[in-house]
C-alpha positions as CSV (number, residue, x, y, z in Angstrom):
1,M,30.6,26.9,155.4
2,D,30.4,30.4,156.9
3,L,28.3,32.3,154.4
4,H,28.6,35.6,156.3
5,R,32.4,35.5,156.1
6,H,32.4,34.7,152.4
7,G,29.9,37.6,151.8
8,V,32.2,40.0,153.7
9,L,35.2,38.8,151.6
10,L,33.3,39.2,148.3
11,T,32.1,42.6,149.3
12,T,35.7,43.6,150.3
13,L,37.1,42.3,147.0
14,G,34.4,44.1,145.0
15,F,35.0,47.3,146.8
16,A,38.7,47.0,146.3
17,A,38.2,46.4,142.6
18,L,35.9,49.5,142.4
19,T,38.5,51.6,144.2
20,G,41.3,50.5,141.9
21,N,39.1,51.0,138.8
22,S,38.1,54.5,140.0
23,A,41.7,55.4,140.8
24,L,42.8,54.3,137.3
25,A,39.9,56.2,135.6
26,I,40.9,59.4,137.6
27,Y,44.5,58.9,136.6
28,R,43.7,58.5,132.9
29,S,41.3,61.5,133.0
30,R,43.6,63.8,134.9
31,D,43.5,66.3,132.1
32,D,39.7,66.4,132.0
33,P,38.4,68.0,135.3
34,R,34.7,67.1,134.4
35,A,35.6,63.4,133.9
36,V,37.6,63.4,137.2
37,A,34.6,65.0,139.0
38,F,32.2,62.5,137.5
39,V,34.3,59.5,138.6
40,A,35.0,60.9,142.0
41,G,31.3,61.7,142.6
42,A,30.2,58.3,141.4
43,Y,32.7,56.6,143.6
44,G,31.6,58.6,146.6
45,G,28.0,58.0,145.9
46,I,28.5,54.2,145.5
47,A,30.6,54.1,148.7
48,L,27.9,55.9,150.7
49,L,25.3,53.6,149.1
50,F,27.1,50.5,150.3
51,H,27.3,52.0,153.8
52,F,23.6,52.8,153.9
53,L,22.6,49.5,152.3
54,R,24.4,47.6,155.1
55,K,22.5,49.7,157.7
56,F,19.2,49.0,155.8
57,E,19.8,45.3,155.7
58,R,20.6,45.2,159.4
59,G,17.7,47.5,160.3
60,D,20.0,49.6,162.6
61,D,18.0,52.9,162.8
62,G,14.4,52.0,162.3
63,G,14.6,52.3,158.6
64,R,13.0,55.6,157.4
65,T,16.2,57.7,157.4
66,T,18.2,54.9,155.9
67,R,15.6,54.3,153.2
68,A,15.6,58.0,152.4
69,A,19.4,58.0,152.1
70,V,19.3,54.8,149.9
71,W,16.7,56.4,147.6
72,V,18.5,59.7,147.3
73,L,21.8,58.1,146.5
74,T,20.4,55.7,143.9
75,T,18.4,58.5,142.3
76,L,21.6,60.7,142.3
77,L,23.6,57.9,140.7
78,T,20.9,57.1,138.1
79,A,20.7,60.8,137.2
80,M,24.4,61.1,136.9
81,F,24.8,58.2,134.6
82,A,21.7,59.2,132.5
83,A,23.1,62.7,132.1
84,R,26.4,61.2,131.0
85,V,24.9,58.7,128.5
86,A,22.0,60.7,127.0
87,P,24.0,63.4,125.2
88,M,26.2,60.8,123.4
89,M,26.0,60.5,119.7
90,M,22.5,59.1,119.5
91,P,19.2,60.4,118.2
92,P,17.4,62.8,120.5
93,V,14.5,60.3,120.9
94,V,16.9,57.8,122.4
95,G,18.4,60.4,124.7
96,A,14.9,61.3,125.9
97,L,14.2,57.6,126.4
98,V,17.3,57.4,128.6
99,Y,16.0,60.3,130.8
100,L,12.5,58.7,130.9
101,M,13.9,55.4,132.1
102,A,16.0,57.2,134.7
103,A,12.8,59.0,136.0
104,G,10.9,55.7,136.0
105,T,13.6,54.0,138.0
106,A,13.6,56.8,140.6
107,G,9.8,56.7,140.8
108,A,9.8,52.9,141.2
109,G,12.4,53.1,143.9
110,F,10.4,55.7,145.8
111,W,7.3,53.5,145.5
112,A,9.2,50.4,146.7
113,L,10.9,52.1,149.6
114,F,8.1,54.4,150.9
115,L,4.7,53.7,149.4
116,R,4.4,49.9,149.2
117,R,2.8,48.3,152.1
118,H,4.9,45.4,153.6
């Protein structure tokens, strides 16, 4: 069994599903420019993240620049989703907890990618 080929196939199918879902979300939100911008930005961020994660896994460029791109993109996506979820109809304490968890995730990612000794 060729695991690499199956992995590429699953990644391609997953990315096709993400593309279709994003296109449908943009179509349904066509009257709401903020929602369209959110979906388009999230899609672009995830697409770039997949690109840099592949480079990171292969070790193509020595790592530091790729690790920085992965951290920036994951932090951006975490902040985008937190900013979208926190203002929803929930108590302010829960919204603050969402932002706190997003900050903790960004901090843990920075530690894992840059400060932890291998």
